[in-house]
C-alpha positions as CSV (number, residue, x, y, z in Angstrom):
1,X,12.2,-15.3,11.4
2,X,10.7,-18.4,9.3
3,X,7.9,-19.5,7.6
4,X,4.6,-18.5,7.2
5,X,1.3,-18.9,6.4
6,X,-0.8,-16.7,4.7
7,X,-3.4,-17.6,4.4
8,X,-7.7,-16.4,4.1
9,X,-10.8,-17.5,1.6
10,X,-10.4,-17.1,-2.3
11,X,-10.2,-12.9,-2.9
12,X,-8.5,-11.2,0.1
13,X,-5.3,-10.7,-1.6
14,X,-3.1,-13.6,-0.9
15,X,-1.9,-13.3,-4.3
16,X,-1.3,-9.9,-4.8
17,X,0.1,-9.0,-0.9
18,X,2.6,-12.0,-1.8
19,X,3.5,-10.7,-5.2
20,X,5.1,-7.6,-3.0
21,X,6.5,-9.3,-0.8
22,X,8.1,-10.8,-3.4
23,X,9.0,-7.3,-5.3
24,X,10.7,-6.6,-1.3
25,X,13.2,-9.8,-2.2
26,X,11.8,-12.9,0.0
27,X,11.0,-16.6,-0.9
28,X,7.3,-16.4,-1.9
29,X,5.2,-20.0,-3.2
30,X,1.9,-19.9,-4.5
31,X,-0.1,-22.5,-2.9
32,X,-2.2,-23.1,-6.3
33,X,1.5,-24.0,-8.1
34,X,2.0,-26.5,-5.3
35,X,-1.6,-27.9,-4.0
36,X,-3.6,-30.8,-5.7
37,X,-6.8,-32.0,-5.7
38,X,-7.4,-35.8,-3.6
39,X,-10.3,-37.6,-3.9
40,X,-10.9,-37.9,-0.2
41,X,-11.8,-41.8,0.4
42,X,-9.4,-43.5,-2.2
43,X,-6.8,-40.2,-1.7
44,X,-6.0,-40.5,-5.9
45,X,-5.0,-37.0,-7.5
46,X,-7.5,-36.1,-10.2
47,X,-7.7,-32.8,-12.0
48,X,-10.8,-29.9,-11.2
49,X,-13.5,-30.5,-13.9
50,X,-14.3,-27.5,-15.3
51,X,-17.8,-27.9,-14.3
52,X,-18.1,-28.3,-10.4
53,X,-20.8,-28.7,-7.6
54,X,-21.4,-28.9,-4.1
55,X,-21.4,-32.6,-4.4
56,X,-17.7,-32.3,-6.2
57,X,-16.3,-30.2,-3.5
58,X,-17.8,-33.0,-1.2
59,X,-16.1,-35.5,-2.5
60,X,-12.7,-33.9,-3.1
61,X,-9.9,-31.9,-1.8
62,X,-7.5,-29.3,-2.3
63,X,-4.1,-30.5,-1.1
64,X,-1.2,-29.4,-0.3
65,X,0.9,-32.1,0.6
66,X,2.9,-32.3,4.6
67,X,6.2,-32.7,2.3
68,X,6.4,-29.9,0.4
69,X,5.6,-27.5,3.2
70,X,9.1,-29.8,5.0
71,X,11.1,-28.9,1.2
72,X,10.0,-24.9,1.4
73,X,10.8,-24.6,5.1
74,X,14.1,-26.3,3.9
75,X,14.7,-23.8,1.3
76,X,13.7,-21.1,3.2
77,X,16.2,-22.0,6.2
78,X,17.0,-19.0,8.5
79,X,15.5,-16.4,6.4
80,X,11.7,-15.4,6.4
81,X,9.7,-17.2,3.4
82,X,6.2,-17.3,2.3
83,X,3.4,-20.0,1.5
84,X,0.1,-18.0,0.0
85,X,-3.2,-19.9,-0.2
86,X,-5.8,-21.4,1.0
87,X,-5.9,-25.6,1.1
88,X,-8.6,-28.3,2.5
89,X,-6.1,-30.1,5.1
90,X,-4.6,-27.2,7.2
91,X,-4.9,-29.4,10.0
92,X,-1.8,-31.4,8.9
93,X,0.3,-28.6,7.8
94,X,-0.3,-25.2,10.1
95,X,1.7,-26.5,12.8
96,X,4.7,-26.7,10.3
97,X,4.9,-22.5,9.9
98,X,6.2,-20.9,12.3
99,X,3.2,-18.2,12.0
100,X,0.2,-17.8,10.4
101,X,-1.5,-14.8,8.6
102,X,-5.3,-14.2,8.0
103,X,-6.2,-11.4,5.3
104,X,-9.4,-10.4,5.9
105,X,-12.0,-8.0,4.1
106,X,-15.6,-7.6,4.8
107,X,-18.4,-9.6,2.8
108,X,-19.0,-6.6,0.3
109,X,-15.4,-5.8,-0.5
110,X,-14.6,-10.0,-1.0
111,X,-17.5,-10.0,-3.3
112,X,-17.0,-7.0,-5.5
113,X,-13.1,-8.4,-5.3
114,X,-14.5,-11.8,-6.2
115,X,-16.3,-10.7,-9.3
116,X,-14.4,-8.2,-10.5
117,X,-11.7,-11.5,-12.0
118,X,-14.1,-12.6,-14.6
119,X,-13.9,-16.5,-15.2
120,X,-11.4,-16.9,-12.3
121,X,-12.2,-19.8,-9.6
122,X,-14.9,-18.4,-7.3
123,X,-16.1,-15.6,-9.6
124,X,-19.6,-16.4,-10.6
125,X,-22.9,-19.1,-9.4
126,X,-22.4,-21.4,-6.7
127,X,-18.9,-20.6,-6.5
128,X,-18.9,-17.1,-5.7
129,X,-22.1,-18.4,-3.0
130,X,-19.9,-20.9,-1.6
131,X,-16.6,-18.7,-1.3
132,X,-18.9,-16.1,1.1
133,X,-20.5,-18.8,2.5
134,X,-16.9,-20.1,4.1
135,X,-16.0,-16.4,3.9
136,X,-18.4,-15.7,7.0
137,X,-17.2,-18.0,9.2
138,X,-12.8,-18.1,8.2
139,X,-11.8,-15.0,10.5
140,X,-13.5,-17.0,13.1
141,X,-12.4,-20.2,12.4
142,X,-8.5,-19.2,11.8
143,X,-8.2,-16.8,14.6
144,X,-9.7,-20.0,16.4
145,X,-6.4,-22.0,15.4
146,X,-4.1,-19.2,16.6
147,X,-4.0,-17.3,13.3
148,X,-3.2,-13.3,12.9
149,X,-5.4,-11.1,11.2
150,X,-4.6,-8.4,9.0
151,X,-7.3,-6.7,7.3
152,X,-6.8,-6.3,4.0
153,X,-9.1,-3.4,2.7
154,X,-6.0,-1.2,2.2
155,X,-3.5,-0.9,0.2
156,X,-1.2,-3.4,-1.2
157,X,2.0,-2.0,0.5
158,X,0.4,-1.1,4.5
159,X,-1.0,-4.9,3.8
160,X,2.6,-6.4,3.0
161,X,4.5,-4.1,5.8
162,X,1.6,-5.5,8.6
163,X,2.5,-9.1,7.1
164,X,6.1,-8.7,7.1
165,X,6.7,-7.1,10.6
166,X,5.0,-10.5,11.8
167,X,7.3,-12.7,9.9
168,X,10.2,-10.7,11.2
169,X,9.4,-11.2,14.2
170,X,8.9,-14.9,14.5
């Protein structure tokens, strides 16, 4: 048992599956309440502007501080806990988890989900295309780093069952 990083591209269902795991009694932490945007060169924390383009994303990274993951690991202790989300500093935090699960869906399903959450990150225009481009390689990248891929196209309860089986076996 331990701390599990539940990740994948925007729109695959991390928050929804995390909600189901929380309903089942697990400690679940959402990256969106923990991570922050930082300037890549200066390291200064910034707020994400309403208007952002490829140049902005090249200059800033959404980061989950290492000390935050360490604090969560202490809170979880000998139990099972999940950190749900995706950040740009995976390389710094990945090894702090007992397991990494990457949720996966096909591009058509992802497009429908993203467009269906109007006004949210990745739901339209350039951001939608940016997320779809990232999604095209995220499964291969995450599996290459050792993540266990879970098909997230089915019912939420079944996806949570698969994630839970991985978590209790680590």
